[in-house]
TORMAR-803971 format. One record per residue: x, y, z of N, C-alpha, C in turn; residue in one letter. Coordinates in nm, 4 decimals, always signed. Example, Ala and Ser with C-alpha at 12.3 -4.5 7.8 and 13.67 -1.06 7.14 Angstrom:
<drentis>
+----------+----------+----------+----------+----------+----------+----------+----------+----------+---+
!     n_px !     n_py !     n_pz !    ca_px !    ca_py !    ca_pz !     c_px !     c_py !     c_pz ! r !
+----------+----------+----------+----------+----------+----------+----------+----------+----------+---+
!  +1.3190 !  -0.5690 !  +0.7800 !  +1.2300 !  -0.4500 !  +0.7800 !  +1.3200 !  -0.3300 !  +0.7800 ! A !
!  +1.2850 !  -0.2250 !  +0.7080 !  +1.3670 !  -0.1060 !  +0.7140 !  +1.2900 !  +0.0030 !  +0.7870 ! S !
+----------+----------+----------+----------+----------+----------+----------+----------+----------+---+
</drentis>
This chain:
<drentis>
+----------+----------+----------+----------+----------+----------+----------+----------+----------+---+
!     n_px !     n_py !     n_pz !    ca_px !    ca_py !    ca_pz !     c_px !     c_py !     c_pz ! r !
+----------+----------+----------+----------+----------+----------+----------+----------+----------+---+
!  +0.0841 !  -0.1162 !  +0.0000 !  +0.0000 !  +0.0000 !  +0.0000 !  +0.0898 !  +0.1241 !  +0.0000 ! X !
!  +0.0618 !  +0.2144 !  -0.0871 !  +0.1361 !  +0.3394 !  -0.0969 !  +0.0615 !  +0.4457 !  -0.0158 ! X !
!  +0.1339 !  +0.5138 !  +0.0734 !  +0.0687 !  +0.6082 !  +0.1634 !  +0.0622 !  +0.7505 !  +0.1093 ! X !
!  +0.1667 !  +0.7955 !  +0.0402 !  +0.1667 !  +0.9332 !  -0.0092 !  +0.2642 !  +0.9452 !  -0.1269 ! X !
!  +0.2804 !  +1.0646 !  -0.1786 !  +0.3649 !  +1.0879 !  -0.2951 !  +0.5105 !  +1.0515 !  -0.2661 ! X !
!  +0.5604 !  +1.0884 !  -0.1499 !  +0.6990 !  +1.0577 !  -0.1129 !  +0.7216 !  +0.9066 !  -0.1058 ! X !
!  +0.6275 !  +0.8358 !  -0.0486 !  +0.6379 !  +0.6899 !  -0.0391 !  +0.6329 !  +0.6263 !  -0.1777 ! X !
!  +0.5508 !  +0.6786 !  -0.2665 !  +0.5437 !  +0.6288 !  -0.4038 !  +0.6775 !  +0.6475 !  -0.4745 ! X !
!  +0.7391 !  +0.7651 !  -0.4622 !  +0.8682 !  +0.7899 !  -0.5264 !  +0.9761 !  +0.6970 !  -0.4708 ! X !
!  +0.9743 !  +0.6725 !  -0.3415 !  +1.0701 !  +0.5789 !  -0.2813 !  +1.0519 !  +0.4387 !  -0.3389 ! X !
!  +0.9284 !  +0.3920 !  -0.3457 !  +0.9004 !  +0.2587 !  -0.3987 !  +0.9424 !  +0.2480 !  -0.5453 ! X !
!  +0.9175 !  +0.3499 !  -0.6238 !  +0.9565 !  +0.3476 !  -0.7650 !  +1.1085 !  +0.3473 !  -0.7821 ! X !
!  +1.1799 !  +0.4238 !  -0.6997 !  +1.3269 !  +0.4241 !  -0.7063 !  +1.3835 !  +0.2877 !  -0.6683 ! X !
!  +1.3303 !  +0.2275 !  -0.5637 !  +1.3766 !  +0.0946 !  -0.5219 !  +1.3525 !  -0.0075 !  -0.6328 ! X !
!  +1.2339 !  -0.0053 !  -0.6926 !  +1.2033 !  -0.1015 !  -0.7977 !  +1.2914 !  -0.0784 !  -0.9200 ! X !
!  +1.3140 !  +0.0478 !  -0.9563 !  +1.3985 !  +0.0782 !  -1.0718 !  +1.5408 !  +0.0275 !  -1.0497 ! X !
!  +1.5953 !  +0.0512 !  -0.9317 !  +1.7305 !  +0.0039 !  -0.9023 !  +1.7345 !  -0.1495 !  -0.9035 ! X !
!  +1.6354 !  -0.2141 !  -0.8463 !  +1.6280 !  -0.3602 !  -0.8450 !  +1.6186 !  -0.4140 !  -0.9878 ! X !
!  +1.5340 !  -0.3555 !  -1.0693 !  +1.5119 !  -0.4033 !  -1.2058 !  +1.6350 !  -0.3857 !  -1.2931 ! X !
!  +1.7032 !  -0.2719 !  -1.2809 !  +1.8161 !  -0.2420 !  -1.3688 !  +1.9502 !  -0.2950 !  -1.3187 ! X !
!  +1.9642 !  -0.3220 !  -1.1904 !  +2.0949 !  -0.3586 !  -1.1377 !  +2.1039 !  -0.5029 !  -1.0891 ! X !
!  +1.9934 !  -0.5639 !  -1.0534 !  +1.9989 !  -0.6983 !  -0.9973 !  +1.9660 !  -0.8018 !  -1.1038 ! X !
!  +2.0295 !  -0.9165 !  -1.0970 !  +2.0063 !  -1.0235 !  -1.1940 !  +1.8681 !  -1.0863 !  -1.1709 ! X !
!  +1.7782 !  -1.0766 !  -1.2673 !  +1.6450 !  -1.1348 !  -1.2500 !  +1.6488 !  -1.2870 !  -1.2648 ! X !
!  +1.5510 !  -1.3535 !  -1.2079 !  +1.5408 !  -1.4987 !  -1.2208 !  +1.4921 !  -1.5392 !  -1.3589 ! X !
!  +1.4051 !  -1.4629 !  -1.4170 !  +1.3479 !  -1.4937 !  -1.5481 !  +1.3844 !  -1.3810 !  -1.6434 ! X !
!  +1.4895 !  -1.3986 !  -1.7179 !  +1.5319 !  -1.2961 !  -1.8122 !  +1.5991 !  -1.3615 !  -1.9309 ! X !
!  +1.6387 !  -1.2835 !  -2.0269 !  +1.7079 !  -1.3369 !  -2.1430 !  +1.8448 !  -1.3850 !  -2.0970 ! X !
!  +1.8633 !  -1.5142 !  -2.0934 !  +1.9871 !  -1.5783 !  -2.0471 !  +2.0242 !  -1.5334 !  -1.9058 ! X !
!  +1.9269 !  -1.4959 !  -1.8272 !  +1.9462 !  -1.4478 !  -1.6899 !  +2.0424 !  -1.3299 !  -1.6811 ! X !
!  +2.0449 !  -1.2463 !  -1.7827 !  +2.1328 !  -1.1295 !  -1.7838 !  +2.0611 !  -1.0093 !  -1.7239 ! X !
!  +2.1354 !  -0.9301 !  -1.6477 !  +2.0805 !  -0.8059 !  -1.5956 !  +2.0786 !  -0.7043 !  -1.7085 ! X !
!  +1.9817 !  -0.6150 !  -1.7130 !  +1.9708 !  -0.5207 !  -1.8246 !  +2.0944 !  -0.4327 !  -1.8452 ! X !
!  +2.1619 !  -0.3899 !  -1.7402 !  +2.2732 !  -0.2964 !  -1.7549 !  +2.4096 !  -0.3600 !  -1.7317 ! X !
!  +2.4183 !  -0.4928 !  -1.7261 !  +2.5444 !  -0.5604 !  -1.6977 !  +2.5617 !  -0.6806 !  -1.7899 ! X !
!  +2.6852 !  -0.7207 !  -1.8183 !  +2.7073 !  -0.8396 !  -1.9016 !  +2.6762 !  -0.9677 !  -1.8242 ! X !
!  +2.6688 !  -1.0788 !  -1.8961 !  +2.6449 !  -1.2073 !  -1.8324 !  +2.7597 !  -1.2434 !  -1.7394 ! X !
!  +2.7312 !  -1.3034 !  -1.6246 !  +2.8393 !  -1.3473 !  -1.5365 !  +2.9081 !  -1.4708 !  -1.5937 ! X !
!  +3.0314 !  -1.4922 !  -1.5519 !  +3.1051 !  -1.6116 !  -1.5965 !  +3.0429 !  -1.7355 !  -1.5326 ! X !
!  +3.0282 !  -1.8444 !  -1.6087 !  +2.9693 !  -1.9656 !  -1.5514 !  +3.0634 !  -2.0302 !  -1.4500 ! X !
!  +3.0060 !  -2.0980 !  -1.3519 !  +3.0830 !  -2.1713 !  -1.2517 !  +3.0907 !  -2.3158 !  -1.2977 ! X !
!  +3.2104 !  -2.3640 !  -1.3244 !  +3.2269 !  -2.5003 !  -1.3749 !  +3.3024 !  -2.5904 !  -1.2775 ! X !
!  +3.3664 !  -2.5332 !  -1.1765 !  +3.4415 !  -2.6115 !  -1.0793 !  +3.3450 !  -2.6741 !  -0.9783 ! X !
!  +3.3382 !  -2.8091 !  -0.9712 !  +3.2451 !  -2.8747 !  -0.8767 !  +3.2681 !  -2.8362 !  -0.7309 ! X !
!  +3.3933 !  -2.8129 !  -0.6916 !  +3.4213 !  -2.7736 !  -0.5533 !  +3.3641 !  -2.6354 !  -0.5226 ! X !
!  +3.3711 !  -2.5471 !  -0.6204 !  +3.3173 !  -2.4129 !  -0.6004 !  +3.1648 !  -2.4160 !  -0.5931 ! X !
!  +3.1026 !  -2.5022 !  -0.6721 !  +2.9562 !  -2.5139 !  -0.6702 !  +2.9099 !  -2.5698 !  -0.5362 ! X !
!  +2.9832 !  -2.6661 !  -0.4805 !  +2.9451 !  -2.7283 !  -0.3541 !  +2.9565 !  -2.6319 !  -0.2366 ! X !
!  +3.0417 !  -2.5295 !  -0.2482 !  +3.0622 !  -2.4392 !  -0.1349 !  +3.0020 !  -2.3012 !  -0.1572 ! X !
!  +2.8970 !  -2.2918 !  -0.2362 !  +2.8326 !  -2.1617 !  -0.2581 !  +2.7659 !  -2.1144 !  -0.1296 ! X !
!  +2.7815 !  -1.9882 !  -0.0998 !  +2.7205 !  -1.9275 !  +0.0180 !  +2.6341 !  -1.8121 !  -0.0325 ! X !
!  +2.5042 !  -1.8310 !  -0.0296 !  +2.4102 !  -1.7346 !  -0.0864 !  +2.3511 !  -1.6477 !  +0.0245 ! X !
!  +2.3452 !  -1.5187 !  +0.0007 !  +2.2822 !  -1.4233 !  +0.0939 !  +2.1600 !  -1.3609 !  +0.0272 ! X !
!  +2.0551 !  -1.3434 !  +0.1051 !  +1.9324 !  -1.2812 !  +0.0544 !  +1.9139 !  -1.1454 !  +0.1204 ! X !
!  +1.8764 !  -1.0465 !  +0.0403 !  +1.8473 !  -0.9119 !  +0.0897 !  +1.7054 !  -0.8759 !  +0.0494 ! X !
!  +1.6261 !  -0.8364 !  +0.1458 !  +1.4885 !  -0.7949 !  +0.1166 !  +1.4867 !  -0.6468 !  +0.0842 ! X !
!  +1.4048 !  -0.6115 !  -0.0148 !  +1.3843 !  -0.4720 !  -0.0538 !  +1.2357 !  -0.4440 !  -0.0565 ! X !
!  +1.1993 !  -0.3213 !  -0.0362 !  +1.0593 !  -0.2771 !  -0.0321 !  +0.9787 !  -0.3587 !  +0.0680 ! X !
!  +1.0343 !  -0.3761 !  +0.1856 !  +0.9619 !  -0.4449 !  +0.2921 !  +0.9379 !  -0.5921 !  +0.2650 ! X !
!  +1.0213 !  -0.6553 !  +0.1852 !  +1.0083 !  -0.7979 !  +0.1577 !  +0.9357 !  -0.8305 !  +0.0280 ! X !
!  +0.8941 !  -0.7300 !  -0.0468 !  +0.8265 !  -0.7550 !  -0.1748 !  +0.9266 !  -0.8027 !  -0.2790 ! X !
!  +1.0467 !  -0.7444 !  -0.2781 !  +1.1527 !  -0.7822 !  -0.3711 !  +1.2645 !  -0.8498 !  -0.2939 ! X !
!  +1.3301 !  -0.9470 !  -0.3554 !  +1.4413 !  -1.0179 !  -0.2919 !  +1.5604 !  -1.0188 !  -0.3857 ! X !
!  +1.6772 !  -0.9883 !  -0.3323 !  +1.8029 !  -0.9969 !  -0.4062 !  +1.8834 !  -1.1119 !  -0.3485 ! X !
!  +1.9439 !  -1.1895 !  -0.4357 !  +2.0292 !  -1.3007 !  -0.3927 !  +2.1693 !  -1.2764 !  -0.4457 ! X !
!  +2.2688 !  -1.2904 !  -0.3577 !  +2.4077 !  -1.2671 !  -0.3956 !  +2.4966 !  -1.3743 !  -0.3344 ! X !
!  +2.6096 !  -1.3976 !  -0.4004 !  +2.7110 !  -1.4860 !  -0.3433 !  +2.7829 !  -1.4099 !  -0.2328 ! X !
!  +2.7947 !  -1.4705 !  -0.1167 !  +2.8707 !  -1.4097 !  -0.0075 !  +3.0185 !  -1.4297 !  -0.0350 ! X !
!  +3.0982 !  -1.3297 !  -0.0043 !  +3.2412 !  -1.3410 !  -0.0296 !  +3.3177 !  -1.3679 !  +0.0970 ! X !
+----------+----------+----------+----------+----------+----------+----------+----------+----------+---+
</drentis>
């Protein structure tokens, strides 16, 4: 629910940043619109030790997933 004009602008900025900067789950070859495709992971040891972090945006409506370093 959007409460006022300021809240609407905040929600739109968050969604725009999420859409343009974060890798979507369903996209053309899973590519982000403003970034090249990531290099594939082919090493089985690296795949077995992936550490994924989730970040909630817009109060949990949007989720970003990243490899922890």
